[in-house]
N, C-alpha and C positions, 0 to 999 in steps of 0.2 A: 793125304787129305781125302775126305770122304767123297768129294765131288771133283773128278778129274777132268771135267768138261768145261770149256769156256764158250759161252754163247756170245756171238758177235753180230753186229749189224754192219753189212758191207755195202759200199756204194757200187751199184752194178751198171749205172749209165749216167751220163751227164744230162741234167734236166734242161729243158727249154723253158726258161722262166722260173717259176716257183717250184722247188722240189716236191715231188709227189711220192706216195708210198711205193709205187712201182719202180722208182729209182733205187730201191734198197732191197737187200736180201738178208734174211736171218740165217746164220750158219753156225755150226758147232765145230770145235777143234779141240785138241788136247791142251791142257794148261801147261805152259812152259815153266819149268822150275827156274828160279833165279840163279844167276851166276854171281861171282864175287862183284860187289859194288851195286848189286841190284836188289829190288824188293818185289814181292808178290802181293798184290792188293786185291781184295774182294770189294768191288764197287757197290755202294749202297744207293747212290742217287746219280743219275745222268742228267745233264743240263740240255735244254733246248733253247737255241738262240736264233733270233732273226738273222744274225750275221752268218749263220751256217749256210745260208743261200749263197753268199759270196765265197765261202770256203770251198764249194764244190763246182762253181761255174768255171767255164773256160774262157771267159771274156776278159780276164785280168783283174786282179784285186790286190790287197795289201799283203797277202800270204799265198804260198804255193797251194794250188788246188789239191784236194784229197785225190789220191790215185784210184783208178777204177779197180774194183775187187779188193779194196783195202778197207780197214775198219774206219767208220765215219769218225772224223775228228770231233771231239767233244770234251769239255770240262766235266769232271766227275769228282765225287768225294767217296772215299772208301776207307777200309781198315786194312792195315798191314797184317797179313797172316803168315808171312815168312820173310825174313830179312837176312841178307848177306852183306849189309852195309853197316859200318860202325856208327853211322850218323842217325839211323832209324831203328826202331825196335817193334816187335810184334805188339799189336794192340793200339798203336797210334792211328789216329784218323788224319788223313792227308788229302790235299787238293792238288789236282794237276790235269793236264790235257791227256786223260787216260782213255778216251774214246768210248763209243757206244759198245760196251762189252761188259760181261759179268765179272771178268778178272783181267788184271793188267800186270804183266811182268815188265819192269822198266828199270832203267838206270836211276839210282837215287837222285841224280842231278835233275831229273825231270819232275821232281816233286816241287810244286810251287810253295807250299807252306804246310805246316802242321796246324790242325784245327783245334782251337780251345773248345772243349765240349762242356765246360763247367757252367756256362751261363746261357748260351743260345744254341738252338738245334743245329746239327751239322749241315742240314739242308740250306741254311742261310748263307753258307760259303759259296753257293752257286747262284744266289740271287742278290739280296740286299747287301750282303758282304762279299759278293763276287763281282764279276765284270759288269753286271747291271747297275748295282749300287755305286761301284767305283766309277763307271762311266758318267753317271749322274753327278757325282761329287766333283770329279776333276773337270768335266766338260762345262758344267755350270760355273764353278768357281774360278777356273783358270782361263776359260775362253769367254764365257758369258759375262763375267765380272759384275755380278748383280750388286746394286747399292740399295740401301733402305729407301722405300718409296717407289722403286722401279716396278713397272708392270712386266711380268714374265709370262709369255705365252708358250704353251707346251703342246705339241702334237703327240698322238698316241698317248694321251694323258693318263689313261688308266693302266698302262703297261708297266712292266717291271722297272724300266728306266724312267719313263715319264712321271710315274707316281712319286718316285724318289726325288726327282728334280723339283717338283712342286713343293714338297715338304721342306727340302733344304732352302728353297727360295723363301718360304714363309719364315723359317728360322732366321734368315738374313733380313727379314723385315720387308719383304716384297708383296705386292698383290699378284695373285696367280689366276690365270685363265687357261682352261683346258679345252682341247679339241679331241673328241672321241667319236664313237660310232653309233651309240644307241642310248635311249633313255635310261636303261639299266646301268650303263657305264657312267652316264652323267651323274646319276645318284651316287654311285661309288666314288666318283671324283670329289664330290662336294661333302658327302657325309663321312667318308673314311679317310680321304687324303687331303682334305682341308682346302680345296680350291675355292676361290671366291665366286667363280662362275665357270660354267662349262657349256659347250655347244656341240652339236652333232654335225659332222660333215655330210651325213646322209639326209639332212633336212633340205627340203626344196628351197628354203630361204637361208641357206648356210652363210652366204657372203654377207647378207644384211645382218644376220644374227651375230656373226663374228664382229662386224663393224660396231654394232651396238655394245657388245661386251667389252670391246677395246676402244671405248669412246675417248679415252685419254691417250690413245696410241700405245705402241709396244716398244719397250726399252730393250728387252731380251727376248728373242724368239728361239726356242729350243726345238729344232726341226728333226723329227724322226721319220718324216714321210716324203717330202718333196711334192712334186706334182701340183695339182690344182689347189690343194690345201695351202701350200706355201705361196702360190700365186696370189691368193687372197690376203695372206698374212703380210706379205712384203709391201702391199699398198698402205699398210697402217703403221709402218715404222716411224718412230720418233727420231729426231736428230741425235746422232751419235749412238744409234741403236747397235746392238751386237746380235748377229745371227750365228747360231751354233748348228753346224750340219753334222748330226750324229747318226742319221740313217735316211734311207730313201725307199721306205716300205711300199709306197704307192707305185713305184716304177716296176712294171712286170718284165720288161726286156731291157737288158743293159747293153746290147750290141745290135745295131749301132746306138751310140749314146743319144737318148731322146732329146728333142729340142722343144722349147716352149717359150713363154714370155721372157724377154730379156730382163736381167736384174740390174744392169749397169746404171740405169738412170735412177732407180730407187737408191742404190748405194751412193751414187754421186750427190744427188740432191740432198739426201738426208745425212750425208757424211757418215754413213753407216759402215759396218765391217762385217764380213761373212767369212767364217773359218771352218774348215773341216776338222773332225775329231775322230781319232782311233785310240781306243783304250790302251792298246799294247805299247803306245808311246810313253805311258806313265808307269810301266812295270816296276821301275826302281822305287816308286813311291806308294805302292799298294799298301804297305804296312801303315802308312800315315792315314790313308783313307779308311782302312778297316778299323783302326783305333777310334777315329772320330765317329764313324757311322755306328759302331757298337755302343759308344757312349750315348748317342742320341736315342738309340733303341731302348737301352736300359733306363734312360730318363723318361721314357714315354713320349718323346718328341718326334719320333720317326716310326711310322707303322709300315708293315709290309703284308702282302697276301701271297700265298703259294697255292698253285693248283697242281696237285700231285696225281699222276697217272701211275697205275700199278702194272708192272711187267714189261720186259724189254720188247714184247710184241707191239707195244704202243709207240715205239720209236719211229718206224718208217713214215707214218702219217703226221708226225708231230710238228714238223716244220710247216707243212701246208696248213695245219690247223691254226698256227700262229697268224698266218697271213689271211686266213678266213675270219680271224677275230673271235675264235671259239673260246679263248682262254679268259679267265678273270684272275689275273695275278701271274706271278712267275711260274712257268710250266716246268715241271720236273718229272722225271720217270724214276719211280722207286722200284728197285729190284728186290726179289724175294730174299728174306734173311737166310 
């Protein structure tokens, strides 16, 4: 092959709080030829997830932390350029946990799925048809259990997960209210993602504005933030409300576990339910979610936005950028062809 070098992003240190660019190093090494049962993939798009913060912390999480001086764990989509597996052939586009690197040599068993390139861009496999869209789909429908007429409140409302949650809720006949960071994102929520209302947590009158927007109470709270945003939301729960904990973006330090207002009285008095959600628990049903989400996109009922950065050198600062709120849409890193 003409390019025998693999460019990688390595984790060089454990972050304290949100990962920063200095926690990563860009390095080059030779490409490893595939052995029997393996494939060599040229990656086209690398994903950036808020969950990556948990993948590299040492405070304990739902997966083993990425090792120091190893490739940053990441979903990626790419093209098979050499195959020694009977199950895959050169030219197929595939999705898997291939890491922040230009090329991946891996066992064929590590491929999550082959991507259908006939109708939607391959980049969607990392966003609306990836763990973001699938998290929205399964967390809302399986944990949130929305019913027609329910009021669904979504934090990080303009993000890759939140924006999908709101649109699925509208498909299911619900009223949707979003919490986001700025007037620009409020406009995006309403005009592009179909929210009925949206408020900014940066407003000095946030608590009052949220209460006014949720005048009929909250039946489903899809929580991506925790912290003071959720403190305000929990006071507005209706009886039998469901709270879905999908993320804790507002918490900067995970150890020791932060303390705040107690939720027990809210849950008891309102007979409400709060449940945590991790997308990997639904891995055996991904095909179901991808099929339904694809149909809604092709029908024009589900919209998505991608923010694409070019070049692997964009990777080290990309997680911090998510937590700064720099992105408008699913953040991806496109590698050179």
